N, C-alpha and C positions, 0 to 999 in steps of 0.2 A: 310617056312624057317627052316633051321636046327638048332638044339640046341647044336651042337658041333662045336668047333673051327676048322678052316681050318689049314692045315699044313703050307701053305705059303699064304701071302697076300700082296698086294701092300702097299707101304709106304704112310702114310698120309702126307699132306702138313705141318702139325705141328708135331714136334717130341719133346716130353718132355725129359728133360735132364736125368730124372731118369726112363724113360719108361722101360728100359731094366731090371730094378729091380722090376717091378710091373706086376701084372697079367693083361693080355688082356681080357676084358670082353665083348667088342663089336667090330665087324669088319664089316664095311659097304663097300661093293664092287660094284661100278658102278651101283648104284640104279637109275633107271629111271621110271617115271610114265607118261603115256599118256592117255588122255581121248578123245574119238571120239566126234567131234563137228557136229552139224546139218548143219552149214554153213561153207564152206571152207574159209580159210584165205590165202591171198596172202603173200608170203614170198620171200626173196631174198637170194640166196646162196652166198658162198664166191667169186664166179666168177662173181657175178652181175646178174645172171639169175633169173628171176621171176618164181615161181611155186605155185601151189595150195596145201595147207596142210589141211587135214581133221582132224588133231589132235591138241589138246592143250597139251603142254609139261609142266606138273607141276613140274617134276624133271628131271634133265639131268646129268647122269653119276656122281652121288654124291658118294664120297668115303671118309672115315675117320676111325680112330681107337679111341677107348675109353679104358682107363686103370682104374683099380680099384682105387677108391678114387678121380677120376676126378670130377670136377664140371663144366660140359660143358654147355654153353649157345648156343642156335641157334637163330639168330635174322635176321631180314630183314623186308621189307615193307609188307603191306597187299598183299597177293597173291604171295609171294616169294617162297612158297612151304614148309614153316615151319611145319604147321599142317599135311600136306600130309606125310612128312618124319616121323613125330611121329606116325601117324596112321600105316604106313608100319612097323616101328620098334615094334609097339604094336600088330602086326598081325591082325589088323582090316581091312587093305587094302593090296592086293597083288601088288607087283611091276610089271611093264611091262617088265623090264630087270634088271639084277643084282641080288644080294643076300646079306643078312646080317646074320652074325653068332653071336649069343648071348650066353654067358656062365654065368649061374646062373639064379636066379629068377628075372624077370623084371616085375615091376608093373607100370602101367601108369594111369594117370588121364587126360582125354581129355576134350571135352566140357562137361559142367555141365549136368549130367543126362545120359551120355553115359554108356551103359552097365547095366542100371537099367530096371527092368520090372515094369512099372507103376502100374500094378494090384497087385503086391506083396507088402508086408509090408517092412519097412526099415530093420527089422531083417532078414526077408527071403532073401532080396537082399544081405545082408552081407554074409549069408551062400552061396548064389549063386556065388557072385564075388570071395569069398575066395576059393571055390571049383574049379572055373575056373583057379585059379592061383596055383592049385596043393595042397592045404591044405586039410587035412583029417578032418572029423567031430570033432574029439577030439581036434585037434589043434585049430579049430575055436572056440569051446566051451571055451577053456582056454583064448582066447583073446576077447571074446564077450563083457564081462563087461567093459573092457578097451576101446574098440571101441565105445560102446554106451556112455560111460561117456565122451569121448573126443568130440563126435559129439554134445553133449548138447541137443539132441532131446527129451529127457525125454519120456513122454508117447507116443509121436508121432512115436517112433520107432516101435510101433505095428500097425501103420496106413498105408494104401496104399501110395506108393510113389507119385501117381498121385495127392494126396492132399497136397504135399509139395510145398513150395515156392522155387524160384531159390536159395536163400541163404541156405535153408535147404538141398537141393540136393547137394549143394557144400560141406556143412558140412559132409554129409554122405559119399560122394565120397572121400574126402580127408582122412576122418577117416579110411575108409577101406584100401585105398592105403598105408597109412602111418603106418599101424599096421600089415602088412603082412611080416615084416622083409625082405624087398626086397634087393637084391644085387644091383639092378639098379632101381631108381625111376625116371619116366619120367612124367613131368608136362607141361601142355599147358595153360599158362596164368590163372592158377586156382586161383591165389591170387587177381584177379580183382573183385571177388564177395565175399560176406559175410561181416559181421560187423567187426569193428576194433579189438575188443577183440579176436574174433576167428582167424583173420588174424595173430595176435600176436602169438597165440598158434601154428599156422601153421609154422611160421618162426622158432620158438623154436624147433618144431618137425623136421623140415627140417635139422636144425643143428645137431640134435641128430642122425638121421638116415643116414646122409651122412658122418658121421665119421666112423672110424674103417674099412677103405677100401671099404665102400659102395659108390656108384656112383650116381650122379645127372645129368639128362639131362633135361634142363629147356628151354622151348621155349617162346620167347617173342619178341615184337617189341620195347620194352622200354630199352634204354641203361642204365637207372638208375637201373632197376630191374636186368638186366644182371650183372652189376657191383656189385650189392649187394650180389648176390648169387653164382656167378661163378668165376673161375680163368682162364678159357679158353673159347674161343668163336669161332663159325663158322658163317660167314656172307653169307646168301643165297640171291641171286638176280635172279628173273625169273627162279627159279629152279636150278641154278648153284652155286657152291661154289666159292665165290669171294675171301674169305680169311679165313684161319684157323690158329689162333695164340693165344697168351695170351690175356686176356680179355681187357686190356687197349689199346693194339695195334689195335685190331679189332674195338672196339667201337669208338675210336678216328677217325679212318679212315672212319668209317660209317658216323659219324657226319660231318666230313669234306666234304664228297662227297654228302651225301643226305641232309644235313641241312646247308651247306655252312659255316661251322665253320672254322675260320681262326685265329690263335693265333698271327699272325704277319701282319704288314702293312708296305709297302714301297712306298713312294710317287714316281710318275713317274719322269723320268729324265728331266732335264731342256730342253734338246734338243727336247724331245718328246712333251713337253708342248708348246714350241715355235712353233713347226710345226703345232700343233693342233690349236694354236691361229691364225696362218696365214690363215688356211683353215676353220675357224669357220663359222658357219651359224647362222641363227636367232634362232636356238634351245637354250632355256635357259640353263645356266650353273647349275651344281649341287649345287654350292654355293649360287645360287639365290633362292633356295627353301625357302619357308616361315618357320620361326622357330615356334616351338610349342607355342601356345598361352599362355602368362603369364610366359614363361620361358626365352627366349632370343629374343631380337629384331634383325631383319636382318640389315646388313650394307647397306649403299648406294652402288649402282653399281659403282665399281671402279676397273679398270684393275690392279692397283698397290696394292697388298696386304700388310697389315701392319705386318702380321705374317703368317707363313705357316708350316703345319705339315710335318715332314720329315719321321718319322717312328713311329711305335707303337708296343708294345709286351705285351702279357700276361705272367706273371712270377709266378712260384710256390714258395714255402717257401724257397727254396735254390737258387732262382734267375735263374732257368732254364726256357726256353720257354715251355709253357704247354697249350695244348688244353683242358685239364680237370684238375680240382683241387678238393681235398677233402673238404667236407663241414666244417670239424673241423680243417682245416689247413689254415694259412694265405696265401694270395696271393697278387699280385700287378699288376698295369698297368703302364708300362714305356712308356713315349713319348719323342721323340726328335723333336725339332721344331726350326725354324729360326724366330727371330724378325728382321724385315726388315726396320722399321722406328723408329726414336727416339721419346721419350716422348709420347708414345701412351698408356702407362699403360696396357700392354698386360698381359692377364691371360688365361691359359688353363682351360677348364672345361670338365667334362665327363658326358654324358647322358647314363644311364644304362637302357636297355629295356629287357623285357622278350622275349620268343620265338615267341609270337604272336604279338610283336611290341608295347606293352603297356609300356609307360615310368614309371619306378619304382621309380627312384630318380635321382637327379642331384648332382654332386660332384663339389663344388667350390674350387678355388685355395686359400689355407690357409697356404702357406709356410712362416714361420716367418722370413726367411732370406731375403724375398722380401716383406716387409710390404707395400710398395707403388706400388706393382706389378712390371713388368719388363719394364724398359724404355730405356735401352741401346741395340742397335742392336747387334746381334750375335747369335750363336747356343746354345741352352739350352737343358738340359735333366732333366725331372721331373719324379718322381715315386710317384704314389698314392697307398698307402698300404691299402689292404682290410683285415679287421680283420677276424679271424676265427669265425665260428658260426654266420654269418650275413646273407649270401645269402641262398635262398632255393635251393633245387635240380632243375636241368633243365638247359636249354641253356640261356646264357646271351650275349647280344650284346652291344658293347660300341661305342658310337659316340663321337668323339673328336672335341671340338669346341674351337676356338681361339677368345677371346672376350676382350672388354674394358668394365669394370663394370660401369663406370660413365663418360659420358652418356652411357647407356647400348647399346653396339654395337657389332654385330657379324661380325668378319672379315673373318673367314673360318669355315666350318663345313664339316667333313669327316664322312659321315653316315656309321654306322656299320663298323668302321675301323678294330676292332678286335672283336672276339667272343670266348667264352669258355663255357665249361660244368661244372657244379658243381654236384658232386656225393657223395653218402654216403656209407660207408662200415659198416659192423657189429661192434658193440661196446657196451659199458656200456650204458644202456638206460638213466640213470640219469646224465651222463656226456655229453650227446648230447642234442641239442635243441629239438629234436623230442620227448624226454621223452618216454612214453610207447605207444604213438600213432603210429600205424603200417601202416595206409593207406597213400595215397598221401597227403602230407601236403599242406594245402591251402595257398595262398598268395605268393608274390614275395620275401619276406624276412622271415628268420627264426632265429631271434636272440636268443641266450641263455642268460637268465638272472638268477642272483643269487637269490634264494628264501630263506626266513627265516620264519619258522612257529612255533607257540607256541600254546599249548592247553590252552584255557581259560575256567575254570569251569569244 
């Protein structure tokens, strides 16, 4: 790859509004990567013709531009081509086709231990890596003390790298990459290893080095991590660019397609339901599913519902439909439903589950305007407000249930009617429920509580 910028280059799918005022630091043009396979694979072309292909296409005509100061995330499922792209940009792997032009010093941290000689000491590897990135011996000497201190390896800095644990290699690798004053820092899931305290240092250092027109290229399959570090995102799927846009647009689209995240629900039209009922078979209805033990009892089989859900929405703090909400901002679930029979004491309830389907909690109907539940037929709209700093990061699925509390009867249940993602942006540690804990936060909830501490004695 060349180190100079081309005179002309194709436009990226994403065009930053201020790109014309910023320096172009990376121009990727039609990058492809193929690997020969030992066993050919049958493929079908656009005309429907079947042919044998002896190659695996890890990347296919990938093109994009990166400007100074961008925080670009690259995401996709395992095998989408993320790490292959980063290796090509790091000059570890050559592309099969296309080229990339990089202006400035680019530093990358790939898999833990990549680029280290296991027989050499940690300090010797620092000199080696820094020299490979173009630093002179005097420049390395000036930064050596800072790099060693950041890594917290102590006396082990003079021991062979082959004696290091995975976490120690991660410390050394990030310390070197983050102290070379790179114009472009490229990271591949590096924050998934190491202890919590060191991860916190890495986050702070990433904020420091990506300011002042320095650029971050961060590879991950985690939407939460991408949202936390990036302002722009590229979605790769089977080696191709599916979307290149601002980070919220891409991550929400990724979750909607890959994880079935849907912020709205609309009940089928009556005509469609009547047609289905005329042609129904012995297959059990969705509403006949057994309720979770100890939560809600199932209603008796009855073709005439006492209440029926019409629609549901996930709303953000300003009342707009949202597939993702910030962890420290309030949100809400809005439901519209029809009460079809009188004097049934109808109450809506919400079951909130995490992304693996575990029930986290149930929300009961506590509207003071209806102390005896809802007894008059008609259409109703209810909003359940979710306070800020309650839910943990990740995906949440909401099942809407129409019940009578006494005797406990379930009239209708719409499983996973709506879903949404909770994410966290950078902020003041002590104003967030996370505190100074930098790793993935355990549990389904993350409430922020007010602390009061006094020293005794």
